[in-house]
N, C-alpha and C positions, 0 to 999 in steps of 0.2 A: 168715606163719608162725602157726600156731595156738598157743594157750597150752600145750597138751599137748606140741607139738614144741619150744617154748621151754624147758619144764621139762627135756626130754631133752637138749637142746643145752647148757643150763647145767650139768646133771649131768656130762656128758662133759667140759666145761671144768674143773669142780671136780676130776674124777678126774685130769686131766692136770696140774693145779696142786697135786695132793696135799693138797687142802683136805678133810680127812676129815669135819668137821662139816657143811660145805655139801653134800658128796657124799651123806652119810647122810640129811640132811633132804630133799634133792631126790629121793633114791631112795624115801624113805618117802612123799613126796607123790605120786610116780608110782604107787606101789603102792596108795595110797588111791584114786586116780583109776581105776586098772585094776580094782580090786575093785568099784567102783560100776558100771563098764562091764560087767564080767562078770555082775553081778547083773541089770542092765538089758538085757543082750544087744544092746548098741549102743554106738557111740562117743559120748562126751559132747560137747556144744557148749562153747564157751569160757565162757559164763555158768554152765553146770553145773560146769565145772572150778573156776571161781571159788567156787562154793558149797561144793565139797569142800575147797578150800584154806581157806575161811573157817571151816569146822567144825574143821579141824586147828588153826587159830590159836586158836579159842575153847577147844578142849581144853587147849592149852598155857597160855592165860591162867588157866584154872581151876587148872592144875597149879602155876603160879607162886604163886597165892594160897595153895594148900595147903602148898607147900614153905616159903613165908615164915611161915605160921602154925606150922609145925613146926620153925622155926629152921634150915632147910636153904638158906641163901642161895646156896651153890654150885650146887645143883640148880636153884634159881629163876633164877640167872644163865644157866645153860645153856638153859633153856626160853625165856628172853627172847631169846637169840641165835638160837634156832630161829624164833621169831616174826618177828624182823627179816628173816631169809632168806625166809620164806614171804610176808611183806608185800610184798616186791619184785614179786611176781606178782599182787598184788591191785590193784584200782583205787584211785586216790587217795582217802584217807579224808575224809569230810565234816567240816567244822568245826562247832562248837557252834551258831554263827549259822545255818549252812546247815541243820542238823537242825531248829533252832527254826522256821525258815521252812517246812520241809516239814511239821512238826507242826501249825503254824497252818493250813496249806493242807488237811491231812487232816482236822482237826477241823471246819473250815468245810464241807468236802465231805461229811462224814458227818452233820453236824448234831449232833455229840456235845456234851453239856452237863454230864455228871457222870462220876465215876470208873467207873460201871457200863458206860460206853461204851468203855472202854479196848480191849477186844478188837476192836471194830468199827474203831477208829482204827488199831490196829496191823495189821489186815487190809489196809487201804489203804496204810499206810506201809511195811510190810515189803518188798514187791517193789521199792520205790523206793530203799531204803537197803541192801538185801542186798549184802554184800561191801564196802560203803563206810562202814559204821558198826556198832559193836557193838550187837546187839539189846537187851542189858540197858540200855545207855546211852540208847537211843532210847525204850524203854518207860518208863524213869525220867523222861525229859523229858515224855513224854505224860502220865504219871500226875501229875506236878507241875503241868502246865498245866491238866489237867482238875480237879484239886483246887482250884486257884486260881479257876477258873470256878465251881466248885461253891460255894466260900466266898463269892464275889462275888454269886452268885444268892441264896444264903441271906441275906446281909446286905441285899441289895436288897429281899428279901421281908419284911424287918423281923424276921427270926428272931434269937434271942439265943443 
């Protein structure tokens, strides 16, 4: 069963169970997938559907931050419930240790040595973490590691 078919089946189950929130979230997810398929003039692969769902989760995470900043905890909670539903269809998220290991590997692979190399490292890392880790979290870890290496190189060179 493809991910697209699974979304449809789960939405049908939610309709039968009278679970309005789940039904609406899955319906929206299907619409987002359909919209991309319409634009691309082809059916999306499971990986591409994961990409669409990941974007939907990212949008909701940004909304949660905005709602919390505006003191709208009720709306933030609703967005978090939607994130939980969508997350069921995404691959298992990577732990911080797993991300750190991938960051180390990507830095070694690209020969990155300073913060200026962030884009190169992210270019290698993004396909490996897509759908399995928040891009902002990954780039933050890369920036932190490159800054530490930059500082270590600066100290080793005798800079003050």
